N, C-alpha and C positions, 0 to 999 in steps of 0.2 A: 682403781677406785679403793684398794686396801684404807681403811681406817674413815670410809665414809660416816659422817657424820649427818644424819637429816635433821632438817630444820623445818619441817613440815606447818607447826605450830610452835608459838614464840608468844607467851602471855606476858604481859607487862605488870609487876608485883608492887604496888604502891609501897614503898617502906615510911611512907605516914601512917598507914593502918596497920597497928599490932594484929588484928585479926588476920589480916590478908595475908601476914608475914606467916603466923602460924598455921593457915589453911594449905598453904603452897606446899606443904612438904606432902599431901595427898593428892597432888593436881599429875595427872598425866600428860602432858605437856612434854613436847621437844626440849623446850627451853625455858626456863624461867628467865625475866629480863627484870632485874628488882632497879626500881627506880626511885632516883635521885633528885629527877631533874623537876618536867611537868607537874608531876602530882604533888610534888613536895613543896610548899609555900616556903618564901626565903625565912621566914624567922622558926621553921619548922626543921632545919636541914642539920643542925645540929645536932636535934634530937635524934633524926631519920639514921643519920650516919652510925651514931654510937648503937642503935637497935637493930641495925643491920649487922653491923659487924656481932652483936650477941646472938645474933640468928644463925650467922654461918659459926660460929664456934658451938651451939647448943643444937642446930638440926642437921639434920642427914638429908639431903635433898635428892636421894638417890635416885627417883621417878626419873628427872629431870635434869638435865645439863644447866648451868648456869651464867648469867650475863650482869652486870652490872650497867644500869646508864648513869652516865656521871654529868654534871650541868658543861656546857660549852666549855671550851679549851679557855678562853678570856674573859670567863664569868669569876667572880670573885670568890666564889664556892668551891674552883675545880680543884686548885692546891688540897682543900682539905677533904673532896671526893678522891684524888687519886691517892692520899695516902692510908684512907680506911679502904680503898680497893683491893691495893695493895698487900695489905693486913688480910683482907678476905680472902684472896686468891682464887676469885674466881674463873671459870674456863674462857670468860670474854671479858670484853671490855667494850661499849656502847658508845661513842662519842657524838654529841648530837652537833647538827647544823655546822656539819664540815662543808665549808665551801670557799677554799682555798689552801693553796699550798704552806701558808706562813701558820695556819692551824695543824698542820703535819706537824713542823716541825716545832710549835710551839709545846704540842702532847709531847713530842720525842722527849724533850728536854727536861720536861717535869715528868715523867713518866720515871727518866731513868735517876732521874733525884729520890724519887719515894721508895725506888727499888722495885717497880713492878716486874713479878717474875715475867723471863721472856716466854715462857711455856703458854702463856696470857694471849690468845688470838684476840685482833683487833675488828670490831664493825663499826664500818663509817654511814652515819642516818644521812640520806641527801634529802634535804625539806627545802631547798632555798632557790629562787632562781640560778644566781651564781653556782650553787653546787652542781648543778646540772649542766651551766656553761660551761664549768673549770672540770669537770670530772675526770676527765682524762687524765689532765695534770696532776689532779690528786692524786689519783691509782698509782701515777709512777713514780710520785714521789714517793708513796708510802713502800717500796720495793727497797728503800734503804734502812725501813726501821729493825729494830730487833727483837718487833713482834710481826707477827704475820699477819697483813690485813687477810680478812677469808672472807667476807661476807658484806653486801651493801643492803640498806633497810631504806625505805621509801617513808616518808613522813609529805601525804599528801594533802593532809589540812593546813599545813603551814604552807605548801606551795600553793595551794587556791587561796588561802588569806591575801598572800603578798602578792601573787598575778592577778587576782579579780577572777581566775577561770573558774566556772563551775563543775560542782561533784555530780552532779545532776546527769541523766540520761545515762547512765550504765560509764561514768567517767568518759564519754568520747572525745571532749574537748582538752580532756588531759593525755590521754592516751599517748599521743607522741611522745611526750616526754617520759611517761613511763616505760615507755620500749625504750628510748634513747639510756635510759638506765639499766635496765636490763642487758641491751647490748653490750655496753661498757663491760658489766658483770661478765656475760659470757665470754666476751674478748679476753678479760684476764684471768680465766677460769676461777671465778669468785660464784659464792651462789648470793640469791639476793632474795629481799622478805618484800613482798607486799606491805601496805600502809593499813592500819586500823579500820574497822565497820564500826562507826559511831556509836550507832543504835544496838547494842546488844539485846534488846528485847526482840528487835526484829530478824530471828535465826534464819527464816526464808531468805529476806535481803542479802543477808551475810551469805550464806554459801553461794546464792548467784555468784557475787563480786568473788568468792574464793575461787568459785569454777571459773571465772572470766579471767582472774591472776593466774591460776595454771595454763591455761589457753595460751596465754600472754607471755609465759614461759619462766614465772615466779618459781623459786624453790620451795617458798610458804608464805604464812600470813601472820601478821604480828597482830595479837588479841588484848580487848581490855577485858573479858569476863571468862572465867573458868568455863562458862556454857558453849562457848565458841569453840573449845578446845577440839572435840569429837570432830565437830564436823569439818576443821580446817584439817585434823590429821588424817580423816578418810580422803577427802577430795584431793590433798595431795600425796595419797599414797598409791602407787601403780594398782591397777586392778587384776583381778586373776586371768582375765583375757590378756592383758599386755605383759605380764608375767609368764604364761605359758609361750608367747609367740617368741618372747625374749630367750627363753631357753630353748626354742627350737633353732634360733640362728647360732648361740653359742654352742649347741650340741654340733652344728650342721659346721661350722667351722674348725672344732676341737679335733673331728676326724683326719685319723693320718693322712687320707687321700685328699684334703681340702684346704692343710695348713698352708700351703703355700698358693691359693687360690684367691683372687680379688672379687670373683663375683659368683656368686651361687645360685641355684632355687631352691628356695625352701618353702615348702608349703605351696606353689605354684606361683609364687611372689620372685622377682629378680631382688638380689639380697647382696649389699658391697660391704666392704668393709666399715664402712663409715656406719652401717646399720648396726654391725657389731659391737663398736664402741658405743652407740647409744643404747645399746641390748645389755652391755655391760653395765653402764651407768644406771638403767632403770634397776636391775636385779642388785644393785650395790641399795640402792633407794629402799628395796625392799626388803634388805638383809637377807639375800640369799648367795 
């Protein structure tokens, strides 16, 4: 778990909004996702790219890690996007509407031509029925990339719009598909971020959905407003009790007499080495 990067809170920053760009340097989200896609009208995309490049040259985003969401790889704006992203050198690029292997190949070709640094991690946004159906092949194809695929991001608004499935009733009708995305992520050792909560004024509803996402196995949540950052970071952070229990487990297995044992009694509970791995992951999330 060395080098683990928490992704509890990932805030979208519209690059069409100069004030949002300026204020983003003071936001304590784990990640800032600078958006060149949905929040930017077609006629504003050129200006937004120039504004984004200027922001990366002039500002220090030290409080957060940085990602940039480009337009879909087959969108006419993608080539200009990838060139700007290569110049900005964010830590990650978020590619929307990934739904087939062909898009992975298009990305690879154009990213190489643009000189995208190989240190840039890749995030795929899964927000269509085809993206869910073909997710296993998409992830497999990404293993040949020069850039590491590290994260899947859910876009449940687009999934619901395309399929007609309701987001009401705590997303109960969408849950099987969300869990399918989570399962693919965990099987491939990827992090996975839950979708946005649309009503940024309803923090109670947001907190309930964030907690639901944590129970489903998501590693964090994408956000549309700075007011959601604190809640998401708190919900997706290990509690003090969880940290204390994890430390008991790691300390027990670290004792000389227990280093070759597969099962221990820790605080009255049977603990196996799989629990040790879980404890180490939790402590990494907690920065311990």
